[in-house]
N, C-alpha and C positions, 0 to 999 in steps of 0.2 A: 565557550563564551559567546556572547551575543554578536551577531553579524548585522544588526539592524542599521548601524551607522557606517558599515564598511562598503567598499566597492566590490560587487560580485559580478564577474564577467564570464560568459561562455563564448568561445570563439573557435574558429577552424584553423586554417593555415596562417592567417594574418590576425594580429592583435585587434585591429580595427579596420572596417566596421565589424561589430560583434554579432554573434547569433542572438545573444540577449545580454543586456547591460542593466544592472541595478546600482544606483548611486544617489547619494543625498536623500536616502529614504524613499526613493521611487524609481520606477522603471523608466529608462531613457530610450524610448523607441526611435528617436531621431538619429541615433547612432547605430541602427540595426541594419544588417544585410537585407537587401530588398526581398530576397527569396524566402526570408523567415518572417516577414511582417504579417501580423495578425494570425500567426501560427504558434507563437510561443507564450508560455506563462510561467512565471517564477512563483512557486508555492512557498509562502512565507509564514505559514501558520506556526512553525516552530523556530523562527529565525532568532528569537531571543536566546535559544539554547544552541545556536550555531548550526542549525540544520536547515538547508534550503534544497529544493528540488526543481528541475526544469522539465516542463511538459512541452513536447513538440507535437502539434496536431497535423493532420493531413500529411502523414509521412510519405516521402517520395524516395525513389532509388538514389537520387542525387544526394540525399541526406546520409548515405552510407559513408563511413570513414571515421577519421580521428577527430575528437573534440578535446579542448583544453578548458578546465574550470580554474579560474583565477580569482583570488580574493585578496583584498588589501585594506589595511587600516593605516592609521598615521604612524604606527611603529613597526609594523611587519607585514609580510605578504607570503603567499604560498599558492601552489597550483597542483592540479592532478590531471592525468590524461586517461581518456577511455576511448575504446574503439566501438562505435555504434554499427551493428550489423543489421541491414535491412533485408527482408525477405518477403516475397509475395507468392502465395499459393494460387495458381491459375485456375481456369475453368475446367470442368469435366471434359475429357477428350470426346470429340465428335468424329465417328468413323463413317466413311462413305465409300461406295463401290464405284470405280471410275472406268470400268470396261475391261476388255481382254488385253493381255500383254504377255509375250514370250510363252505362249501356250498355257497361261494361267489367268487369274483374275487379279487386277491391280486394286488394292485396298489402301485408302489414305486416311490417316488419323491427324486431326488438327486440334490445337488448344492454344489459349492466349492468356495474358495477364500474369506471367511468371517473372520472378526476380529472385536470385540472379539467374543466369542461363541454366535451364533445366536439362536433365538427362531424359532421353526417350528410348524406348525399346518395345519390341514385340515379344510375347510369350505364347507358347502353345498351351494345350489343355492341361498338360502336366507341369507347367511352370518353367519349361525350358526356353532359353533365349532363341529367337529366330532372327536370321539376317534381314536387314532392311534393304529395300531396293533403292531408296533415296531418303535423304534426311536434310531438312532445311530449318534453320533457326534464325529469325530476324528480329531486330529491335525496333519497336514502334516509337512514335513521337514522344510518348510519355515514359520512355526508357524501359518499359516492360517488354518481355520477350514473347514472341509467337512461334509456335512449333508446327512442323509439317513433316510427317514421316510416313513412308509408303512401304508396302510389302506386296510381293506377287505370290499368290497362293495357287498351288496346282492341285489336281485331283488326288495325287498320291500323298500330298502333305496333309498335316492336321488342319482341318478346315474350320475349326473353332479356335480363334485366336483372341488375345487381349492386347490392347494398347495401353502402355503405362508411361506416364509422364511424372518425373520425380524431381523434387526440390532438394538438392544436396545439402543446403544449409539447414533446412528444417527437418530433413530426413523424413519427409512426408510425400505421398504420391497420390495421383488420381488415376482411375482405371476405367476402361470401357471395353466391352467384349462384343464380338460379332461371330456368327456362324453361317456358313454358306453351304447350301445343299449341292449334291453331286450334279444335278441336272444343269446347273449353270456353267459347268466347266466345259471348255472346248475339247473335242476328241483329238488325240495326238497319235500319229502313226509310230510304230516301234522304232523305225530308223531315226525319227526325230528325237526320240528318247535317248537312243544311243549317241547321237550327235551332241545332245545336250550334256550327257555325262562326260564325253571327251572334252568338250569346251570347259566344263566345270573343273575337271582335273587339270587342264592346261592353265586355268586361272589360278588354281592353288599353287602350281609350280612357279608361275610367274610371281605370285605374291611372296613365296618363300625366297625366290631369287632377289626380289626387290628389297625384302627385309635384310638379307645378308649384305646386299650392296649398300643399303642405308647405314647399317651398323659400321661397316668399314669406312664409309665416307664420314660418319659422325666422329669416329675415333681418329681419323686422319686429321680433322680440324683441330682436335685437342692436341695431338702429337705435334702438329705444325706450330702451334702456339708455344709449346714447351721449349722449342728451340731458342726462343728469345728470353729465357729465364734470367732474372736479375736478382741480386741480393738486396732485399728490402729490410729496413730497420725502422723502429718507431722514433718519432721526434718528441722527447719529453717536454720541450718548450711549448708544444701545442696541446698537451694532454690536459683534459678536464681534471680538477683537483680530486674528484671522486675515483679516478682511475689509478690502478696500481700497475706499473711497468716492471718487467724483469730487468736484471742487470745487463743482460745481453741485448735488451731492447727488441726481443723477438716475441714477447708475450704481453698481453694486456687483459686485465679483468676489472670488474667493478668492485671497489672496496666497500667496507662497512662504515667508513667515516670519511669526511672531507679533509684532505691534507692542507697544511699551511704552505702554499706555494706562491711565488711571486706572480702578481696579476699583470703579466707582460702582454703586449698587444697581440702576440701570436697565439695565446692560450684561449681555448674555448671555455667560457665561464658558465654556460647554461647547458649546452649539448654535451652528453657524456661520450665524447669521441676523442680521437687522436689521429694525427696525420703521419704518413711515412716521412722519414727524413730526406728521402730522395725525391727530386723533382724532375719532370720530363718535359722537354720542349720539342720533341720530335722522335721519330723512330718507332720501334716496336718493343714492348716490354711485357713480361709475364711473371706472375708470382702466385703462390698457393698459400691458402690459409686453412688451418685445421679448425673446424667448428665443433667436431665431436657430436655429442648429444645435446648441445645447448638448445634451449627453446626460443631464444631471441638473439639476433645479431643483425648487423648491417655492414656490408662491404662494398667497396667501389673506388672511384677516384673523384677528385674535386679540383677546382681551380685553386691555385695558391692564393689568389686574391679574395677568396670568400671571407665574409665577415665572421669573426670569431666570438662576437659578443651577442648575448640575447638569444631569442628564438631562432632556430635554423629551419629553413624550408628546403627539403631535399627534392630537387627537380633539375633537369638539364637547363631550364631557363635561369635557375639560380646558381648554376655552376657545379651541380652534383650529378653524377651518373652512378647509381647505386641499386643494389638488390637487397631485400630484407627478408627475415623470417620472424613472424610474430603470430601467436595464437594458432600455430600449426599451418599457417598459410605463407607461401612464398610469393613475393610481388616485386615488380620492378617499379622504381620511383619515377614513373612518367606522370603526365598530367592528362587524365586521371591515372591512378596506379593500374598496372597491367598484371593480372595473375600469371604466375609461372607454374604450369602443371608439371608434376614430377611423377615418375614411376618408381624411383629409388631415392630415398632421402640421402642427401650428401653429408658425409662426415668431413669432407674437405672440398673447398671451392677454389677454382682457378680463375684468375682475372687476367685478361689479355687486352692491352692497350695498343691500338694501331693509330698513332697520332695523325699521320698524313691522310689515312683513309677516313678519319673521323669516327672511329668505332671503339667501343668498349664492350668486350664479350665476356660472359661468365660461363664456366664449365663445372659440371658435377664430376669431380675427379674420381668419385667412388665407382660410377659406372661409365665414365669417360664420355658423358653426353653433354650436349650444348644446352644451356639454360636460357640465355637471353642475350641479345646484342642491341646496344644503343647506337644510333647513327646520328651524325651531325657534323659540325665544324668546330675545331678547337683553336684557341688562341691563348698565348701565354703559357705559363708553367702549370702542369698538372701533377697532383700528388696522391698517393694511395690514401684511402679513407677507411677507418676502422671504428665500429661501435659495438662493444661487447654485450649490449642489452642491459635491461634493468634488473635489479636483484629482487625480483618478485618470487622466484622459485629457486630451490637449492641448486638446480642444474646450472643456473646462470652464474654461479660462483666460478665455474670452470672458465679458463681464459681462452681467448683467441690466440692461435699460435701460427706465426709465420714460418712455413716449412721450407727446407732446402729442396731445390729441384736439381737432380743430377744433370750434368752437362750433356750426357748422352740421351737424356729424356727417356729413360727406361722406367720400369716399375720402381716406385719410390714410396717409402713410408717414413713418418716421423720417428726418430729414435725414442 
């Protein structure tokens, strides 16, 4: 149907001011966010058939993130959410020789104009990875990243090397190569070579020992949290009408239709989420949630006093401490969001609340690793928060499952 006489609004975390607003048959630039002024255009060539598009010019890293499209007529309204991903392919790497170091030649590679943070590496003539002597990535005033990676080449090593800078979001890279002749290398006595080999071996042994120590330390943190395990159940009075809860109130999934439920003050009417029935005003608490192979979910804690009606903005400033998975990316709901790098995808997530310390920690129970910790100061009652994701893919039909944690904090699996 025609949208010519409707209100069409694009906005970010807040309904107003908007990224772009169309109302009363014309664009309303007076109610636009300052950073988007003179950069947006609503394409209305096909508006009579209900089709409109938004163009954003002069795209910037700060434009990365979630956008909501909202339309409204006199009789109905609707919205849709999309995630805009911004990426920048930087300049060709510039390689320079900066003198002798550790019996070899120090070579530095620099590049700028990247977004998000790029990956840097050195390769030899055969494409094998080479260890870097140093690596530095800095963010400039325009939020783009500048890279600086160095390597020390010796006479015995492959003297033709390539510097590669890669954008992981675009899966594209830029490459530069340098070759250094033998006569530029300093001569090293045999006993210095032997000493270097001994030091290298010692460094490897120290690295292995550090790795073992870190793994033990990491697992100890998760084990210590399990000691404070509590029994958490879901509160049906807070559940969005689209959510389906199990009879034992341990499982929640997104249903295929909206249920006819009382619109009480405690119920979330817009956000597809539900709170735990238990509230915490002190002490330490730990619980685990099975996420399986779901492609979307959000878990954490929130203040009991958060608003349950309308749009919800997840951030510590608004009373939410949560981690999410969407589009294959794990992030913490900070301002702005913080990426959470993982080596093993979690099938179960542990949440540990230390009220007095002002900390909410998340653990990957699958490999017993720490994911992320929020720090701050708490006041009032806090409650567990669950969002099973939207039903865009078949995997999301699977529920979130609150799992029992044995009192002895040993190996545990959901039945």
